[in-house]
mmCIF file of the C-alpha atoms, coordinates in Angstrom:
data_MODEL
# 
_entry.id   MODEL 
# 
loop_
_atom_site.group_PDB 
_atom_site.id 
_atom_site.type_symbol 
_atom_site.label_atom_id 
_atom_site.label_alt_id 
_atom_site.label_comp_id 
_atom_site.label_asym_id 
_atom_site.label_entity_id 
_atom_site.label_seq_id 
_atom_site.pdbx_PDB_ins_code 
_atom_site.Cartn_x 
_atom_site.Cartn_y 
_atom_site.Cartn_z 
_atom_site.occupancy 
_atom_site.B_iso_or_equiv 
_atom_site.pdbx_formal_charge 
_atom_site.auth_seq_id 
_atom_site.auth_comp_id 
_atom_site.auth_asym_id 
_atom_site.auth_atom_id 
_atom_site.pdbx_PDB_model_num 
ATOM 1   C CA . MET A 1 1   ? 3.570   8.833   -3.380  1.00 0.00 ? 1   MET A CA 1 
ATOM 2   C CA . PRO A 1 2   ? 2.106   5.587   -4.798  1.00 0.00 ? 2   PRO A CA 1 
ATOM 3   C CA . LEU A 1 3   ? 2.424   5.033   -8.541  1.00 0.00 ? 3   LEU A CA 1 
ATOM 4   C CA . VAL A 1 4   ? 0.048   2.420   -10.003 1.00 0.00 ? 4   VAL A CA 1 
ATOM 5   C CA . PHE A 1 5   ? 0.840   0.718   -13.323 1.00 0.00 ? 5   PHE A CA 1 
ATOM 6   C CA . SER A 1 6   ? -1.442  -1.170  -15.697 1.00 0.00 ? 6   SER A CA 1 
ATOM 7   C CA . HIS A 1 7   ? 1.182   -3.943  -15.897 1.00 0.00 ? 7   HIS A CA 1 
ATOM 8   C CA . GLU A 1 8   ? 3.085   -5.744  -13.172 1.00 0.00 ? 8   GLU A CA 1 
ATOM 9   C CA . ILE A 1 9   ? 6.636   -4.474  -12.855 1.00 0.00 ? 9   ILE A CA 1 
ATOM 10  C CA . ASP A 1 10  ? 9.872   -6.451  -13.068 1.00 0.00 ? 10  ASP A CA 1 
ATOM 11  C CA . PRO A 1 11  ? 11.524  -5.603  -9.717  1.00 0.00 ? 11  PRO A CA 1 
ATOM 12  C CA . THR A 1 12  ? 15.019  -6.155  -11.122 1.00 0.00 ? 12  THR A CA 1 
ATOM 13  C CA . THR A 1 13  ? 14.601  -3.152  -13.444 1.00 0.00 ? 13  THR A CA 1 
ATOM 14  C CA . VAL A 1 14  ? 13.568  -0.600  -10.801 1.00 0.00 ? 14  VAL A CA 1 
ATOM 15  C CA . ASP A 1 15  ? 16.034  2.247   -10.196 1.00 0.00 ? 15  ASP A CA 1 
ATOM 16  C CA . LEU A 1 16  ? 15.635  5.603   -8.458  1.00 0.00 ? 16  LEU A CA 1 
ATOM 17  C CA . SER A 1 17  ? 16.627  7.394   -11.649 1.00 0.00 ? 17  SER A CA 1 
ATOM 18  C CA . ASP A 1 18  ? 13.694  5.831   -13.529 1.00 0.00 ? 18  ASP A CA 1 
ATOM 19  C CA . PHE A 1 19  ? 11.218  8.286   -12.001 1.00 0.00 ? 19  PHE A CA 1 
ATOM 20  C CA . GLN A 1 20  ? 11.170  12.027  -12.684 1.00 0.00 ? 20  GLN A CA 1 
ATOM 21  C CA . ILE A 1 21  ? 8.715   14.237  -10.804 1.00 0.00 ? 21  ILE A CA 1 
ATOM 22  C CA . THR A 1 22  ? 7.833   17.708  -12.080 1.00 0.00 ? 22  THR A CA 1 
ATOM 23  C CA . THR A 1 23  ? 6.194   20.119  -9.638  1.00 0.00 ? 23  THR A CA 1 
ATOM 24  C CA . LYS A 1 24  ? 3.585   22.780  -10.356 1.00 0.00 ? 24  LYS A CA 1 
ATOM 25  C CA . LYS A 1 25  ? 6.372   25.386  -10.516 1.00 0.00 ? 25  LYS A CA 1 
ATOM 26  C CA . GLY A 1 26  ? 8.457   23.284  -12.899 1.00 0.00 ? 26  GLY A CA 1 
ATOM 27  C CA . GLU A 1 27  ? 11.009  21.848  -10.452 1.00 0.00 ? 27  GLU A CA 1 
ATOM 28  C CA . ILE A 1 28  ? 12.481  18.501  -11.525 1.00 0.00 ? 28  ILE A CA 1 
ATOM 29  C CA . LEU A 1 29  ? 12.837  16.063  -8.631  1.00 0.00 ? 29  LEU A CA 1 
ATOM 30  C CA . TYR A 1 30  ? 13.697  12.399  -8.105  1.00 0.00 ? 30  TYR A CA 1 
ATOM 31  C CA . PRO A 1 31  ? 12.712  9.973   -5.332  1.00 0.00 ? 31  PRO A CA 1 
ATOM 32  C CA . LEU A 1 32  ? 15.122  9.200   -2.513  1.00 0.00 ? 32  LEU A CA 1 
ATOM 33  C CA . PHE A 1 33  ? 13.755  5.682   -2.135  1.00 0.00 ? 33  PHE A CA 1 
ATOM 34  C CA . THR A 1 34  ? 11.364  3.317   -3.923  1.00 0.00 ? 34  THR A CA 1 
ATOM 35  C CA . THR A 1 35  ? 9.614   0.195   -2.676  1.00 0.00 ? 35  THR A CA 1 
ATOM 36  C CA . PHE A 1 36  ? 6.804   -2.214  -3.520  1.00 0.00 ? 36  PHE A CA 1 
ATOM 37  C CA . VAL A 1 37  ? 5.925   -2.419  0.192   1.00 0.00 ? 37  VAL A CA 1 
ATOM 38  C CA . PRO A 1 38  ? 3.247   -3.199  1.233   1.00 0.00 ? 38  PRO A CA 1 
ATOM 39  C CA . SER A 1 39  ? 2.047   -4.675  -2.113  1.00 0.00 ? 39  SER A CA 1 
ATOM 40  C CA . LEU A 1 40  ? 4.469   -7.600  -2.094  1.00 0.00 ? 40  LEU A CA 1 
ATOM 41  C CA . GLU A 1 41  ? 2.241   -10.560 -2.938  1.00 0.00 ? 41  GLU A CA 1 
ATOM 42  C CA . GLN A 1 42  ? 2.667   -12.390 -6.222  1.00 0.00 ? 42  GLN A CA 1 
ATOM 43  C CA . PHE A 1 43  ? 0.515   -10.830 -8.963  1.00 0.00 ? 43  PHE A CA 1 
ATOM 44  C CA . GLU A 1 44  ? 0.423   -7.492  -7.065  1.00 0.00 ? 44  GLU A CA 1 
ATOM 45  C CA . LEU A 1 45  ? 3.693   -5.895  -8.205  1.00 0.00 ? 45  LEU A CA 1 
ATOM 46  C CA . ARG A 1 46  ? 2.058   -2.996  -10.045 1.00 0.00 ? 46  ARG A CA 1 
ATOM 47  C CA . THR A 1 47  ? 2.262   -0.315  -7.306  1.00 0.00 ? 47  THR A CA 1 
ATOM 48  C CA . ILE A 1 48  ? 5.586   1.399   -6.567  1.00 0.00 ? 48  ILE A CA 1 
ATOM 49  C CA . LEU A 1 49  ? 5.798   3.756   -3.608  1.00 0.00 ? 49  LEU A CA 1 
ATOM 50  C CA . LEU A 1 50  ? 7.994   6.785   -4.336  1.00 0.00 ? 50  LEU A CA 1 
ATOM 51  C CA . ILE A 1 51  ? 9.487   8.343   -1.205  1.00 0.00 ? 51  ILE A CA 1 
ATOM 52  C CA . GLY A 1 52  ? 11.114  11.755  -1.060  1.00 0.00 ? 52  GLY A CA 1 
ATOM 53  C CA . GLN A 1 53  ? 10.488  15.507  -1.058  1.00 0.00 ? 53  GLN A CA 1 
ATOM 54  C CA . PHE A 1 54  ? 8.232   16.253  -4.015  1.00 0.00 ? 54  PHE A CA 1 
ATOM 55  C CA . GLY A 1 55  ? 7.329   19.903  -3.445  1.00 0.00 ? 55  GLY A CA 1 
ATOM 56  C CA . ASP A 1 56  ? 4.937   21.541  -1.003  1.00 0.00 ? 56  ASP A CA 1 
ATOM 57  C CA . HIS A 1 57  ? 1.164   21.559  -0.569  1.00 0.00 ? 57  HIS A CA 1 
ATOM 58  C CA . PRO A 1 58  ? -0.577  23.627  -1.801  1.00 0.00 ? 58  PRO A CA 1 
ATOM 59  C CA . ASP A 1 59  ? 1.825   26.042  -3.538  1.00 0.00 ? 59  ASP A CA 1 
ATOM 60  C CA . ASN A 1 60  ? 4.171   23.673  -5.342  1.00 0.00 ? 60  ASN A CA 1 
ATOM 61  C CA . GLU A 1 61  ? 2.637   20.210  -5.415  1.00 0.00 ? 61  GLU A CA 1 
ATOM 62  C CA . PRO A 1 62  ? 3.934   17.422  -7.665  1.00 0.00 ? 62  PRO A CA 1 
ATOM 63  C CA . ASN A 1 63  ? 2.234   17.756  -11.031 1.00 0.00 ? 63  ASN A CA 1 
ATOM 64  C CA . GLU A 1 64  ? 3.578   14.951  -13.230 1.00 0.00 ? 64  GLU A CA 1 
ATOM 65  C CA . VAL A 1 65  ? 5.534   11.702  -12.957 1.00 0.00 ? 65  VAL A CA 1 
ATOM 66  C CA . ALA A 1 66  ? 7.491   10.513  -15.995 1.00 0.00 ? 66  ALA A CA 1 
ATOM 67  C CA . ILE A 1 67  ? 9.385   7.266   -16.547 1.00 0.00 ? 67  ILE A CA 1 
ATOM 68  C CA . VAL A 1 68  ? 12.811  8.324   -17.827 1.00 0.00 ? 68  VAL A CA 1 
ATOM 69  C CA . GLY A 1 69  ? 14.762  5.085   -17.289 1.00 0.00 ? 69  GLY A CA 1 
ATOM 70  C CA . GLU A 1 70  ? 14.648  1.498   -18.513 1.00 0.00 ? 70  GLU A CA 1 
ATOM 71  C CA . LEU A 1 71  ? 11.793  0.379   -16.265 1.00 0.00 ? 71  LEU A CA 1 
ATOM 72  C CA . LYS A 1 72  ? 10.194  -2.810  -17.591 1.00 0.00 ? 72  LYS A CA 1 
ATOM 73  C CA . SER A 1 73  ? 7.052   -4.788  -16.933 1.00 0.00 ? 73  SER A CA 1 
ATOM 74  C CA . ARG A 1 74  ? 7.187   -8.469  -16.031 1.00 0.00 ? 74  ARG A CA 1 
ATOM 75  C CA . ASP A 1 75  ? 6.203   -9.320  -19.607 1.00 0.00 ? 75  ASP A CA 1 
ATOM 76  C CA . GLY A 1 76  ? 9.148   -7.314  -20.984 1.00 0.00 ? 76  GLY A CA 1 
ATOM 77  C CA . GLN A 1 77  ? 7.540   -4.035  -22.037 1.00 0.00 ? 77  GLN A CA 1 
ATOM 78  C CA . ASN A 1 78  ? 9.829   -1.022  -21.708 1.00 0.00 ? 78  ASN A CA 1 
ATOM 79  C CA . LEU A 1 79  ? 7.911   1.788   -19.986 1.00 0.00 ? 79  LEU A CA 1 
ATOM 80  C CA . ILE A 1 80  ? 10.342  4.620   -20.714 1.00 0.00 ? 80  ILE A CA 1 
ATOM 81  C CA . GLY A 1 81  ? 8.498   7.713   -21.907 1.00 0.00 ? 81  GLY A CA 1 
ATOM 82  C CA . GLN A 1 82  ? 5.282   6.974   -20.025 1.00 0.00 ? 82  GLN A CA 1 
ATOM 83  C CA . LYS A 1 83  ? 3.952   9.855   -17.926 1.00 0.00 ? 83  LYS A CA 1 
ATOM 84  C CA . ILE A 1 84  ? 0.931   10.633  -15.792 1.00 0.00 ? 84  ILE A CA 1 
ATOM 85  C CA . GLN A 1 85  ? -0.590  13.611  -14.025 1.00 0.00 ? 85  GLN A CA 1 
ATOM 86  C CA . VAL A 1 86  ? -0.417  13.463  -10.223 1.00 0.00 ? 86  VAL A CA 1 
ATOM 87  C CA . ILE A 1 87  ? -3.751  13.368  -8.420  1.00 0.00 ? 87  ILE A CA 1 
ATOM 88  C CA . PRO A 1 88  ? -4.081  16.319  -5.982  1.00 0.00 ? 88  PRO A CA 1 
ATOM 89  C CA . LEU A 1 89  ? -3.376  15.507  -2.338  1.00 0.00 ? 89  LEU A CA 1 
ATOM 90  C CA . ILE A 1 90  ? -6.892  16.455  -1.247  1.00 0.00 ? 90  ILE A CA 1 
ATOM 91  C CA . ALA A 1 91  ? -8.619  14.177  -3.774  1.00 0.00 ? 91  ALA A CA 1 
ATOM 92  C CA . GLY A 1 92  ? -10.390 11.132  -2.370  1.00 0.00 ? 92  GLY A CA 1 
ATOM 93  C CA . PRO A 1 93  ? -9.314  7.560   -3.195  1.00 0.00 ? 93  PRO A CA 1 
ATOM 94  C CA . PHE A 1 94  ? -10.424 5.869   -6.410  1.00 0.00 ? 94  PHE A CA 1 
ATOM 95  C CA . ILE A 1 95  ? -9.843  2.615   -8.297  1.00 0.00 ? 95  ILE A CA 1 
ATOM 96  C CA . SER A 1 96  ? -6.830  2.880   -10.617 1.00 0.00 ? 96  SER A CA 1 
ATOM 97  C CA . TYR A 1 97  ? -7.028  -0.604  -12.145 1.00 0.00 ? 97  TYR A CA 1 
ATOM 98  C CA . ALA A 1 98  ? -9.283  -3.665  -11.984 1.00 0.00 ? 98  ALA A CA 1 
ATOM 99  C CA . GLU A 1 99  ? -8.882  -7.190  -13.299 1.00 0.00 ? 99  GLU A CA 1 
ATOM 100 C CA . TYR A 1 100 ? -10.635 -10.524 -12.942 1.00 0.00 ? 100 TYR A CA 1 
ATOM 101 C CA . PHE A 1 101 ? -9.253  -14.025 -12.690 1.00 0.00 ? 101 PHE A CA 1 
ATOM 102 C CA . ARG A 1 102 ? -10.170 -17.529 -11.637 1.00 0.00 ? 102 ARG A CA 1 
ATOM 103 C CA . PHE A 1 103 ? -8.126  -19.684 -9.306  1.00 0.00 ? 103 PHE A CA 1 
ATOM 104 C CA . GLU A 1 104 ? -5.815  -22.013 -11.208 1.00 0.00 ? 104 GLU A CA 1 
ATOM 105 C CA . ASP A 1 105 ? -3.306  -24.585 -10.005 1.00 0.00 ? 105 ASP A CA 1 
ATOM 106 C CA . SER A 1 106 ? -0.457  -22.103 -10.529 1.00 0.00 ? 106 SER A CA 1 
ATOM 107 C CA . TYR A 1 107 ? -2.084  -19.420 -8.365  1.00 0.00 ? 107 TYR A CA 1 
ATOM 108 C CA . PRO A 1 108 ? -0.245  -18.903 -5.012  1.00 0.00 ? 108 PRO A CA 1 
ATOM 109 C CA . TYR A 1 109 ? -3.399  -19.350 -2.926  1.00 0.00 ? 109 TYR A CA 1 
ATOM 110 C CA . ASN A 1 110 ? -3.380  -17.894 0.594   1.00 0.00 ? 110 ASN A CA 1 
ATOM 111 C CA . ALA A 1 111 ? -6.096  -19.547 2.677   1.00 0.00 ? 111 ALA A CA 1 
ATOM 112 C CA . SER A 1 112 ? -5.753  -17.563 5.906   1.00 0.00 ? 112 SER A CA 1 
ATOM 113 C CA . GLY A 1 113 ? -3.984  -14.740 7.707   1.00 0.00 ? 113 GLY A CA 1 
ATOM 114 C CA . TYR A 1 114 ? -3.079  -11.303 6.391   1.00 0.00 ? 114 TYR A CA 1 
ATOM 115 C CA . GLY A 1 115 ? -4.200  -10.784 2.805   1.00 0.00 ? 115 GLY A CA 1 
ATOM 116 C CA . ALA A 1 116 ? -6.140  -14.066 2.676   1.00 0.00 ? 116 ALA A CA 1 
ATOM 117 C CA . ASP A 1 117 ? -7.741  -14.891 -0.667  1.00 0.00 ? 117 ASP A CA 1 
ATOM 118 C CA . CYS A 1 118 ? -11.401 -15.451 -1.485  1.00 0.00 ? 118 CYS A CA 1 
ATOM 119 C CA . PRO A 1 119 ? -12.900 -18.772 -0.274  1.00 0.00 ? 119 PRO A CA 1 
ATOM 120 C CA . LEU A 1 120 ? -11.720 -21.367 -2.780  1.00 0.00 ? 120 LEU A CA 1 
ATOM 121 C CA . SER A 1 121 ? -14.825 -23.566 -2.974  1.00 0.00 ? 121 SER A CA 1 
ATOM 122 C CA . GLU A 1 122 ? -17.383 -20.737 -3.088  1.00 0.00 ? 122 GLU A CA 1 
ATOM 123 C CA . THR A 1 123 ? -15.693 -18.341 -5.504  1.00 0.00 ? 123 THR A CA 1 
ATOM 124 C CA . THR A 1 124 ? -16.375 -18.485 -9.230  1.00 0.00 ? 124 THR A CA 1 
ATOM 125 C CA . VAL A 1 125 ? -14.360 -15.407 -10.155 1.00 0.00 ? 125 VAL A CA 1 
ATOM 126 C CA . VAL A 1 126 ? -12.253 -12.823 -8.306  1.00 0.00 ? 126 VAL A CA 1 
ATOM 127 C CA . VAL A 1 127 ? -12.389 -9.120  -9.162  1.00 0.00 ? 127 VAL A CA 1 
ATOM 128 C CA . ARG A 1 128 ? -9.196  -7.444  -7.970  1.00 0.00 ? 128 ARG A CA 1 
ATOM 129 C CA . THR A 1 129 ? -9.467  -3.695  -7.465  1.00 0.00 ? 129 THR A CA 1 
ATOM 130 C CA . VAL A 1 130 ? -6.231  -1.715  -7.235  1.00 0.00 ? 130 VAL A CA 1 
ATOM 131 C CA . TRP A 1 131 ? -6.796  1.629   -5.545  1.00 0.00 ? 131 TRP A CA 1 
ATOM 132 C CA . ALA A 1 132 ? -4.724  4.799   -5.946  1.00 0.00 ? 132 ALA A CA 1 
ATOM 133 C CA . GLY A 1 133 ? -3.464  4.189   -2.397  1.00 0.00 ? 133 GLY A CA 1 
ATOM 134 C CA . GLY A 1 134 ? -4.203  2.123   0.675   1.00 0.00 ? 134 GLY A CA 1 
ATOM 135 C CA . VAL A 1 135 ? -7.836  2.209   1.811   1.00 0.00 ? 135 VAL A CA 1 
ATOM 136 C CA . ARG A 1 136 ? -10.017 1.184   4.742   1.00 0.00 ? 136 ARG A CA 1 
ATOM 137 C CA . ALA A 1 137 ? -13.721 1.426   5.494   1.00 0.00 ? 137 ALA A CA 1 
ATOM 138 C CA . ILE A 1 138 ? -14.866 4.925   6.492   1.00 0.00 ? 138 ILE A CA 1 
ATOM 139 C CA . ASP A 1 139 ? -14.880 3.936   10.186  1.00 0.00 ? 139 ASP A CA 1 
ATOM 140 C CA . GLY A 1 140 ? -11.157 3.163   9.951   1.00 0.00 ? 140 GLY A CA 1 
ATOM 141 C CA . GLN A 1 141 ? -11.670 -0.595  10.146  1.00 0.00 ? 141 GLN A CA 1 
ATOM 142 C CA . GLU A 1 142 ? -11.064 -3.163  7.426   1.00 0.00 ? 142 GLU A CA 1 
ATOM 143 C CA . LEU A 1 143 ? -13.712 -3.530  4.738   1.00 0.00 ? 143 LEU A CA 1 
ATOM 144 C CA . GLY A 1 144 ? -16.140 -6.334  5.540   1.00 0.00 ? 144 GLY A CA 1 
ATOM 145 C CA . ASP A 1 145 ? -19.603 -7.811  5.123   1.00 0.00 ? 145 ASP A CA 1 
ATOM 146 C CA . ARG A 1 146 ? -21.318 -4.519  5.994   1.00 0.00 ? 146 ARG A CA 1 
ATOM 147 C CA . ASP A 1 147 ? -19.776 -2.996  2.859   1.00 0.00 ? 147 ASP A CA 1 
ATOM 148 C CA . LEU A 1 148 ? -20.670 -5.688  0.306   1.00 0.00 ? 148 LEU A CA 1 
ATOM 149 C CA . ASN A 1 149 ? -23.660 -3.904  -1.225  1.00 0.00 ? 149 ASN A CA 1 
ATOM 150 C CA . LYS A 1 150 ? -21.572 -0.782  -1.850  1.00 0.00 ? 150 LYS A CA 1 
ATOM 151 C CA . PHE A 1 151 ? -19.693 -2.658  -4.593  1.00 0.00 ? 151 PHE A CA 1 
ATOM 152 C CA . LYS A 1 152 ? -21.558 -3.291  -7.870  1.00 0.00 ? 152 LYS A CA 1 
ATOM 153 C CA . ILE A 1 153 ? -20.060 -5.523  -10.542 1.00 0.00 ? 153 ILE A CA 1 
ATOM 154 C CA . GLU A 1 154 ? -21.561 -5.573  -14.033 1.00 0.00 ? 154 GLU A CA 1 
ATOM 155 C CA . MET A 1 155 ? -21.298 -9.037  -15.572 1.00 0.00 ? 155 MET A CA 1 
ATOM 156 C CA . ILE A 1 156 ? -22.107 -10.674 -18.896 1.00 0.00 ? 156 ILE A CA 1 
ATOM 157 C CA . SER A 1 157 ? -23.230 -14.261 -19.404 1.00 0.00 ? 157 SER A CA 1 
ATOM 158 C CA . GLY A 1 158 ? -24.158 -15.050 -22.998 1.00 0.00 ? 158 GLY A CA 1 
ATOM 159 C CA . SER A 1 159 ? -26.562 -12.309 -24.095 1.00 0.00 ? 159 SER A CA 1 
ATOM 160 C CA . GLU A 1 160 ? -27.489 -11.409 -20.520 1.00 0.00 ? 160 GLU A CA 1 
ATOM 161 C CA . THR A 1 161 ? -26.060 -8.421  -18.641 1.00 0.00 ? 161 THR A CA 1 
ATOM 162 C CA . PHE A 1 162 ? -26.616 -8.215  -14.902 1.00 0.00 ? 162 PHE A CA 1 
ATOM 163 C CA . THR A 1 163 ? -25.217 -6.596  -11.769 1.00 0.00 ? 163 THR A CA 1 
ATOM 164 C CA . VAL A 1 164 ? -24.042 -8.396  -8.638  1.00 0.00 ? 164 VAL A CA 1 
ATOM 165 C CA . SER A 1 165 ? -22.332 -7.556  -5.372  1.00 0.00 ? 165 SER A CA 1 
ATOM 166 C CA . PRO A 1 166 ? -19.517 -9.681  -3.947  1.00 0.00 ? 166 PRO A CA 1 
ATOM 167 C CA . PHE A 1 167 ? -20.409 -12.228 -1.289  1.00 0.00 ? 167 PHE A CA 1 
ATOM 168 C CA . LYS A 1 168 ? -17.116 -11.493 0.480   1.00 0.00 ? 168 LYS A CA 1 
ATOM 169 C CA . ILE A 1 169 ? -14.274 -8.973  0.445   1.00 0.00 ? 169 ILE A CA 1 
ATOM 170 C CA . ALA A 1 170 ? -10.790 -10.526 0.605   1.00 0.00 ? 170 ALA A CA 1 
ATOM 171 C CA . ASP A 1 171 ? -7.083  -9.638  0.523   1.00 0.00 ? 171 ASP A CA 1 
ATOM 172 C CA . ILE A 1 172 ? -7.556  -7.252  3.445   1.00 0.00 ? 172 ILE A CA 1 
ATOM 173 C CA . ASP A 1 173 ? -5.716  -6.535  6.701   1.00 0.00 ? 173 ASP A CA 1 
ATOM 174 C CA . ASP A 1 174 ? -2.380  -6.213  4.883   1.00 0.00 ? 174 ASP A CA 1 
ATOM 175 C CA . ASN A 1 175 ? -2.239  -2.397  4.515   1.00 0.00 ? 175 ASN A CA 1 
ATOM 176 C CA . ASP A 1 176 ? -1.906  -2.392  0.732   1.00 0.00 ? 176 ASP A CA 1 
ATOM 177 C CA . ASN A 1 177 ? -4.062  -0.987  -2.062  1.00 0.00 ? 177 ASN A CA 1 
ATOM 178 C CA . ASN A 1 178 ? -5.344  -4.295  -3.453  1.00 0.00 ? 178 ASN A CA 1 
ATOM 179 C CA . ILE A 1 179 ? -8.892  -5.298  -2.509  1.00 0.00 ? 179 ILE A CA 1 
ATOM 180 C CA . ASP A 1 180 ? -10.390 -8.533  -3.873  1.00 0.00 ? 180 ASP A CA 1 
ATOM 181 C CA . LEU A 1 181 ? -14.123 -8.936  -4.480  1.00 0.00 ? 181 LEU A CA 1 
ATOM 182 C CA . CYS A 1 182 ? -15.320 -12.550 -4.293  1.00 0.00 ? 182 CYS A CA 1 
ATOM 183 C CA . VAL A 1 183 ? -18.059 -13.390 -6.796  1.00 0.00 ? 183 VAL A CA 1 
ATOM 184 C CA . SER A 1 184 ? -20.125 -16.589 -6.816  1.00 0.00 ? 184 SER A CA 1 
ATOM 185 C CA . GLU A 1 185 ? -22.165 -15.915 -9.969  1.00 0.00 ? 185 GLU A CA 1 
ATOM 186 C CA . GLN A 1 186 ? -21.154 -17.303 -13.364 1.00 0.00 ? 186 GLN A CA 1 
ATOM 187 C CA . GLY A 1 187 ? -20.189 -14.774 -16.018 1.00 0.00 ? 187 GLY A CA 1 
ATOM 188 C CA . ILE A 1 188 ? -17.520 -12.350 -17.198 1.00 0.00 ? 188 ILE A CA 1 
ATOM 189 C CA . PRO A 1 189 ? -17.038 -9.200  -15.084 1.00 0.00 ? 189 PRO A CA 1 
ATOM 190 C CA . LYS A 1 190 ? -17.039 -6.042  -17.235 1.00 0.00 ? 190 LYS A CA 1 
ATOM 191 C CA . SER A 1 191 ? -16.986 -3.101  -14.810 1.00 0.00 ? 191 SER A CA 1 
ATOM 192 C CA . VAL A 1 192 ? -17.003 -2.340  -11.100 1.00 0.00 ? 192 VAL A CA 1 
ATOM 193 C CA . GLU A 1 193 ? -18.563 0.642   -9.360  1.00 0.00 ? 193 GLU A CA 1 
ATOM 194 C CA . VAL A 1 194 ? -18.154 1.650   -5.722  1.00 0.00 ? 194 VAL A CA 1 
ATOM 195 C CA . ASP A 1 195 ? -20.558 3.939   -3.883  1.00 0.00 ? 195 ASP A CA 1 
ATOM 196 C CA . ALA A 1 196 ? -19.291 7.264   -2.589  1.00 0.00 ? 196 ALA A CA 1 
ATOM 197 C CA . ASP A 1 197 ? -18.189 7.319   1.058   1.00 0.00 ? 197 ASP A CA 1 
ATOM 198 C CA . THR A 1 198 ? -17.270 3.627   1.115   1.00 0.00 ? 198 THR A CA 1 
ATOM 199 C CA . VAL A 1 199 ? -13.542 3.932   1.898   1.00 0.00 ? 199 VAL A CA 1 
ATOM 200 C CA . ILE A 1 200 ? -11.022 6.437   3.223   1.00 0.00 ? 200 ILE A CA 1 
ATOM 201 C CA . ASP A 1 201 ? -7.359  6.931   2.392   1.00 0.00 ? 201 ASP A CA 1 
ATOM 202 C CA . PRO A 1 202 ? -4.597  7.409   5.004   1.00 0.00 ? 202 PRO A CA 1 
ATOM 203 C CA . ARG A 1 203 ? -5.489  11.134  5.229   1.00 0.00 ? 203 ARG A CA 1 
ATOM 204 C CA . GLY A 1 204 ? -9.117  10.311  5.984   1.00 0.00 ? 204 GLY A CA 1 
ATOM 205 C CA . ASP A 1 205 ? -10.398 11.558  2.609   1.00 0.00 ? 205 ASP A CA 1 
ATOM 206 C CA . ARG A 1 206 ? -13.532 9.717   1.449   1.00 0.00 ? 206 ARG A CA 1 
ATOM 207 C CA . ASN A 1 207 ? -13.924 8.280   -2.020  1.00 0.00 ? 207 ASN A CA 1 
ATOM 208 C CA . PRO A 1 208 ? -16.222 9.742   -4.661  1.00 0.00 ? 208 PRO A CA 1 
ATOM 209 C CA . ILE A 1 209 ? -18.270 7.327   -6.760  1.00 0.00 ? 209 ILE A CA 1 
ATOM 210 C CA . THR A 1 210 ? -15.609 5.376   -8.626  1.00 0.00 ? 210 THR A CA 1 
ATOM 211 C CA . LYS A 1 211 ? -16.169 3.132   -11.654 1.00 0.00 ? 211 LYS A CA 1 
ATOM 212 C CA . ILE A 1 212 ? -13.734 1.377   -13.964 1.00 0.00 ? 212 ILE A CA 1 
ATOM 213 C CA . GLU A 1 213 ? -13.605 -1.289  -16.663 1.00 0.00 ? 213 GLU A CA 1 
ATOM 214 C CA . ILE A 1 214 ? -12.445 -4.728  -15.508 1.00 0.00 ? 214 ILE A CA 1 
ATOM 215 C CA . LEU A 1 215 ? -9.746  -6.406  -17.606 1.00 0.00 ? 215 LEU A CA 1 
ATOM 216 C CA . SER A 1 216 ? -8.964  -10.111 -17.847 1.00 0.00 ? 216 SER A CA 1 
ATOM 217 C CA . ARG A 1 217 ? -5.742  -11.087 -16.118 1.00 0.00 ? 217 ARG A CA 1 
ATOM 218 C CA . TRP A 1 218 ? -5.006  -14.069 -18.350 1.00 0.00 ? 218 TRP A CA 1 
# 
């Protein structure tokens, strides 16, 4: 069960006892194993995969996850006491978090191979979408050029508001839940919307229309 945070997590603070799962019938359970795999790239440590027996579908599904230990973000925030409702198993994938950033000298740029970044010379700003779980295009292949127009990014430049689509989709072919949208236009991204039936999750469930505010990384 993937758990997506709004802040990157300090891996040294992760412990099995940090996570308490409550089922629909009130059972209290804990994971047997936790991992960041496959979201292991720098700046992607905000998804923790909880592995274990968390009830049964559909009679006693997991209902809530609470942080009950000293789990901390990379910037030092203590997340104890945070809790969230579990999305039903049959629900389609959606964007849990989105941020934008520009390439800086300190960024660990990956030019090629699995999870390659947006083209350095053509990209003005990157919009990183973090999905509730791993996703692919609805045909089971990686997202690509045929899907570009299904992503709409609202941007602001001065007093002007406009909508663009990415010219490329990056950070793919690495089986994680981070998808980068490469934008060439100048401006500040404010929100991203994805058409219904653009991606599927590992169960084959298709996404509904999903829209979320984009935050600044820096």
